[in-house]
N, C-alpha and C positions, 0 to 999 in steps of 0.2 A: 613118552617117548624113551627108551632103555639107553643108559651111557653108552654104551659100544656102536647102537644103531645112530644114536646122535654124531658120534666118533665119525663115523662111517660117512654119512653124509656130509660133516664137515670138508672132510677132506678131501669129498669126493666132487663136492661144489667147487672147492679153492683148488684144485688143480684142474678144472674146466676151465674154471675164468683167469686162472694161471695162464694155460695154452692159448685160450683164446685172447689175450691181453699181447703177449708175447708174442707167440707163433703165426697169428692172423694179422692181429692191427699192430704189432711194433711200436707198443707203448709202453712204457715204466709197468711196473710190477702193481704198485700200491696205487697209482693213479689209475693203470685199466681195469684191476681187480674190482677198484669201488664204485668203478662207472659202471660195470659190468653187470656188478650185483645190485647197484642200484637201478640201471636200466628194466634191469628181468624182474625184478620188482614192483615198477613203475607199470610195465607192459602187462604184468598178470593183474595187477590190480585193475587196468583199464579193459582188459578181455574180462576178468569176473565182471565187471561193471553192464558190461553189455552182454554178456552170454552168462548166466548167474548160475546155470548148469554145470559150468568146467571152473569155479571162482577156484581157484587154491589159496587165496590171501589167507584163510585160517591155516593151512599148512605152513605158509612162512610165517607166521605170526606164534605159531606153536615152536616150530622151530628157532628162531629169536627169542623164545621163551626161554625155554628150554637150556640155550647155552649159558644163561646167567652172566651175560656181556660184563658188566659194571664189577661180579664176583670175580670170575675168572680172569679178568685183568689186570683189576688190583689186587686179587689175591694169589695169583699162582704166574699168569703167562707172563706180566709183566717182570717179575724176576727173570726168566730165561731171557725174554728179547731186550731188555739191557743190560746183562750179562754179554749175550751177545756181541752187542753192539760196541762193548767195552772193551774186551779181547782184541777187537779190530784196531783198536787205537791206539797210536805212541804216548805212551807217557812221558817222553820225553819234550816232544812238542809241546804237547800240552801244559806241563812245568811250566815251560818259558812263556806259555798266553792265560798262565792262573789267572790274573788281575781282571783281564778281560772276561775269562770263565765265570770267576765270580761276580763279579757286576754283573754281569748280564743273566745270570742265574740267582742271584736276590735281590738286588735294588731293581733291575728290571722285572721283576715278576712281578716286585707291589706295586711302581711305575704304572703298568700294564694294567693291573686291577682294578688300581684307584680310574684311570681313563676311559676304559671300558665301559666298568658300571657305571660310570658319572654318566657317559655318553648313553649306554641301553635305559635307563631311569629318565633322562628326558627324551627320549625316542619313545617308551611303553609309555610317556604322560600326554606327549604331543597327539599320540594316534588315539587317544582316549582309552587308555587300556593301562591305566597306573600300575606300577608292581614298585614295592617301598626300594631304597636307596641301596641297602640292608640284602635283599635279594639281587640284587643288580652284581653288586658289590661280590656275590657268592659265583653269579653269571665270570663274572670278569676273574674271578681266581682259578676257575675251571679251564679258562679258555689263556691263562698268561703263560703257561709254560708251552714251549716248543717240542713237538711228537719226536721221540726221538727214533722209534721206527720210520717213520714217514722222513724225518731229515735224512739221518741216515743214508736211506733209497735214494733220495734226491743228490747227495752231495757225490756219491760214486762214480757220477757222469757228469758233474758242475766244474768246468775247467777253471777252479778259482788259486790262489796263491795259497801257499800251504798255512800261513799262521792263520788268514782269515776262516778257511777252512775249517781248523781247529776251534778256532773260537765259537764257529756255529757247531761244530758236533760236541763237543765239549757243554757248551750252555746247554744243550739236548739232551743230554746225558744226565747232569744236574741239576737241574730248573725242576725237575717233577717232585725232587724231594718237596722243596720251597712250597714250589705251587701246591700238592696233597696239606700241606702244613696249613695253608693262609685258606684252603677252602675250609678244612674243617674247623678253625677258631673261627671266621667267620660266618660257618653254617650253626657251630653252636650259638651263635649270636643271635641269627634268622630265628633258630626253632629256640629260642630261651632256654636251652639245656646251659649256656656259658654267660651269663649276665655281669661276671663280675672281671670281665677283660679288662685289660690293663697295657699299656705299652711296654712297662718293663716285664709283664707275664708274658706277652705275645715274642718281645725278644729273648727271654729264656725259654719258652717254648722252643722255639726257632735253633738256637743253639745249643739245647739238649737233644733234640730229633737230627739235626744234621750233624751237628760234632759229633756225638754218640754214634750215630750209622756210619761216619769215615772211621772211628776208632775199630768198630766192630768187622766193619768190612777188610781193615790191616788186621787184625786180628785172626779173621778165618782164614785170610790168604793167605796169609805167612804160615799155618798151619798146613793148610794145602798144598802148598809149594815146600814144608818138609814132606810132605808124604809122596807129592809127584819125586823128591829128589831120591828117592828111596827104591824107585820103579820105572823102567823107561820101558813101559809097555802102553801102548795104545789102549788096549781097553781098561786097563784100571786108570791110565789117565783121565780119561773120557769119564769113567763113573767117576773120580775125585771131582771133575770140574761140573757136572750133573749135580753133584749132592752139593757140591760147595755154593750153588747158584739158588736151590732150594733151600736149604738150610741156614745159610746167612740171611734172604727175605725171610723167612717163617719166624726166626730167632727175631729179627727186630721188629718186628711185627708183633712177637708176645713182649718183648722188654717197651714199648714204648717208643721205638726210634724209629728214623726213616728209611725203611726197608730199601727204596729204589737208591739213596746215596751208599747205603751200605753197599748193595748189590754189586754197584757201577766202578767202588773202591776195590773189592776184591776182583773183581774182573779186569781191572786196570793193572792190577798185581799179579794175577796169575798167567794175565794174556802175554805182559813185558816181560817181567823180571824172571818167570818159570822157563819162557820160548825161548831167553837168550843163553841162562845159567841151566836150566836141568835137562829140556826136552831132545832129543835126539831130531836132528833134521825133518829124518820119517815120519816121528812121533808129532811132531808141528804141525806140519802139513798136514797128517790128517786131523789133529785137534781143529786147525783154521777153517777144513772143510767141514766137517761136523756142524759147527757152531755158525757157519755159515747156511748148511741145510734147515739147522731148526730154526734160523732167522726169517729163511724163505718162507717155509711151511707155517708157519704162527705168524709170518705179517699177511699171508694171504688167506689166512681162515679169518686172521679182525678184521682185516679191512672187507671183506666181504661181507661180517657182520655187522659193521657199520653200516656199509651202502645198503644194506636189507632192511635195517633199524632205518634209517632215513628217510626210506619209502615208508614205511609204515603209519612212521608220524607224520608225513606231507598232510599239509591241511591247506585248501585255496581262498579259505577266510580271508578278506582284504586286509583286516590289522595285522595278521600272523604273515600275509604276503611282504606287507612293506618293512616289518620286523625281518624279516628273511633276507631282503634285500639292504639293507640299510646297516644288518649286523657287520656284515664281511667288510665294510667299508670303514666303520669307527674299529675294527681290529685289526684294519692296517694304521690307524692314526696311533692306537695303542702303542704298535709295535713300535713306527717309528721313534715315539716318545721314551719305550722302553731303550732303544741303542744308541740313542743320541750322548750320555753321559760317557757310552764305552767309548764311541765314537770321537767324542770332545779331548778325552783323556787320552787315549793307546793308538792312536794309529794316525798314521804321517797324513799332513796338511794338501800334499797332492793329491790321495787317494779316500780322503773321506768322505767325497760325494762318491763315489765309487761303492767303494765299502758300506756307506747309511743304504746306497740303494739294493746290495744285496741282503742284508742283513735284517732290511725290512723285506723285501722279497722269500727272503727263505724261512720267514718262522711259520713255518705249517706247521697245523694244528691236526692232530688224528683221534684215534680209540681213547687214550686218557683223557681227553676233553668231554668225548661223547660217553666214556664211564663215569667221570665224574656225576656229569649233570645228570645221566638215567638213575644215579643212586642217591636224587634226592627225594627227600620223602613227599608223600601227597601234599599238594595246595595248591589253591585258586589259581596261582600262579606259575607251574608246573610245565604246562604244553606251550605257553610263551619262551622260558627261557631252555625248552629243550630245540624247538624252532630255533632259535636266533644262534643256538648251539649247534644243530648241522648246518644251518648257513654258511657260517665261517670253514666248519671241517670241511665242505662240499667243494668250498670257494678255493681255501690252500690246495687241498689235494689235486681238484681238477685244472684249474686254470694258475693255482702261483708253481706247483710241483712243473708243471709239464713246461712251463715259459723261464723258468730259473736257469737251466742251461745256457738258453740261447742269449740271456740277459748276462750271464758271466760274461760268456764270450767277444758280448760287445764291449761289456765296460773293463775286462781284462783279457784283451788278444792273445796276450802271453801267456795265459794263467801262474 
């Protein structure tokens, strides 16, 4: 399948599913597209089993395989999705919540990884399908970060206090870098390619990748700010912002730094400082509209692919179904454990219970977790880990994202 043909199919399906989701069903884009893609793939699997002559599952699998979801997301699409999300955030509000965001994006990721990994290790063992603890921790690291695409889409509709909204959005933008670093380190241990791992070494790797990524984002964002200040032209400024997102992410990967953190910092800088001090009102409006469009298109394609992937790997074997049922419950427990330190330290006592509930239920996972687990090398445990990952992603997108707004209105009626 050629590149242009693949892109045409992806755009067409994404547009159809987006229209059906919003125009016919009235569902949020992320959850609706995921549900429709999953339902479409599942229905065609059933029809193909009953009527082999019209089985199109091979075509679906070719489409999913040709899209190379792990590489496409982790090495390209993520840069533009994170940049689009960062451009929309208010850096002043984010700075006021910096300690809560930092705790959620660092300590929270570590706690969630440990709780989820240990829990799944016990579940797999009880099922008679033992998986080594280190591989379960790899799964925990993949599922620890909240997905910025899914989270930001949900938050646009949820009536939350500004501080809590900022904490959730900021965490989702920054915890990907921490999650990817932790995932990579644990995967090195699991595969035997990194046997000399120490606490000091892990801490240094995290500081180097996260801190270096932030500094790189500041540097590239500053250069882009200077360039934008020399030309108030929408076409030129859009070109600069596209180049900023792509070049910052690529350079970070080349230097061994955190691409997600670098592009988020660059996006925050160019989206706030430049917006208020460089661009005219017309150019700023065009910039916001453009990145909203990019976000919507890539979002639809991503969740369509995740939905198709989930249906392709679906299995009805009893141990697999048990893991699929228990994994989302464990993910909620892990999420609760990861937010408790932040709630205890940074929130007022009369709002702690409500904030804890929203932070826990708002821990939506998405394409990043799927891409990380799909990138695992072939091993005897890969299929079980994939199913557990997809179960968590499906539950958070379908159940949590669709009910977060209702929960927020009940707990924070004043908004």
